[in-house]
C-alpha positions as CSV (number, residue, x, y, z in Angstrom):
1,X,35.9,23.5,-3.1
2,X,34.1,24.0,0.4
3,X,35.7,24.8,3.3
4,X,35.6,22.8,6.6
5,X,32.5,23.5,8.4
6,X,30.7,24.7,5.5
7,X,27.3,23.9,5.7
8,X,26.8,23.1,2.1
9,X,29.7,20.5,2.5
10,X,28.4,17.3,3.7
11,X,31.7,16.2,4.5
12,X,32.2,18.0,7.3
13,X,30.6,18.5,10.9
14,X,29.1,21.3,12.1
15,X,32.8,21.8,14.3
16,X,34.6,21.4,10.8
17,X,35.8,17.7,11.6
18,X,35.7,14.9,8.7
19,X,32.7,12.9,9.4
20,X,32.4,10.2,6.4
21,X,30.0,8.1,8.2
22,X,27.4,11.2,8.3
23,X,28.2,11.8,4.9
24,X,27.8,8.6,3.8
25,X,24.2,8.0,5.2
26,X,23.2,11.3,4.1
27,X,24.5,10.5,0.4
28,X,22.2,7.3,0.6
29,X,19.3,9.2,1.5
30,X,19.8,11.6,-1.2
31,X,20.1,8.8,-4.0
32,X,17.1,7.1,-3.3
33,X,15.2,10.0,-2.7
34,X,16.4,10.9,-6.9
35,X,15.6,7.2,-7.5
36,X,12.2,7.5,-5.9
37,X,11.4,10.6,-7.7
38,X,12.6,9.4,-11.1
39,X,10.5,6.5,-11.1
40,X,7.7,8.8,-10.1
41,X,8.3,11.0,-12.9
42,X,8.7,7.8,-15.2
43,X,5.0,6.5,-14.0
44,X,3.4,9.8,-14.4
45,X,4.8,10.2,-18.0
46,X,3.3,6.3,-18.9
47,X,0.3,7.2,-16.9
48,X,-0.2,10.4,-19.5
49,X,0.6,8.7,-22.3
50,X,-1.6,5.6,-21.7
51,X,-4.7,8.2,-21.1
52,X,-3.7,10.2,-24.4
53,X,-3.3,6.9,-26.6
54,X,-6.9,6.1,-25.3
55,X,-8.2,9.1,-26.6
56,X,-8.8,10.3,-23.1
57,X,-7.6,13.9,-21.8
58,X,-6.2,14.5,-18.1
59,X,-8.6,17.0,-16.2
60,X,-7.2,16.9,-12.8
61,X,-3.8,16.2,-10.5
62,X,-2.7,12.8,-10.3
63,X,-2.0,11.6,-6.8
64,X,-0.3,8.7,-5.7
65,X,1.0,7.0,-2.9
66,X,4.6,5.1,-2.7
67,X,3.7,2.1,-0.6
68,X,6.9,1.4,1.3
69,X,7.4,5.0,2.1
70,X,3.7,6.1,2.3
71,X,5.2,9.5,0.2
72,X,2.8,11.3,-1.2
73,X,3.8,12.9,-4.8
74,X,0.9,15.1,-6.7
């Protein structure tokens, strides 16, 4: 639905021209970010389950860092 030049439509550059290369690159980054966030969510869920299963309670936040990207999650 987006208009050409619309900042929310990543298929077009600021001048309103189609920019499929940039769109594909940005789309790949967004996809990788979503996959990493899902991986972190799943990991935290498993850790919380194991903590509970072992008869313990989590009393503080879990902080982890992705070895590849060095991005930290809290």
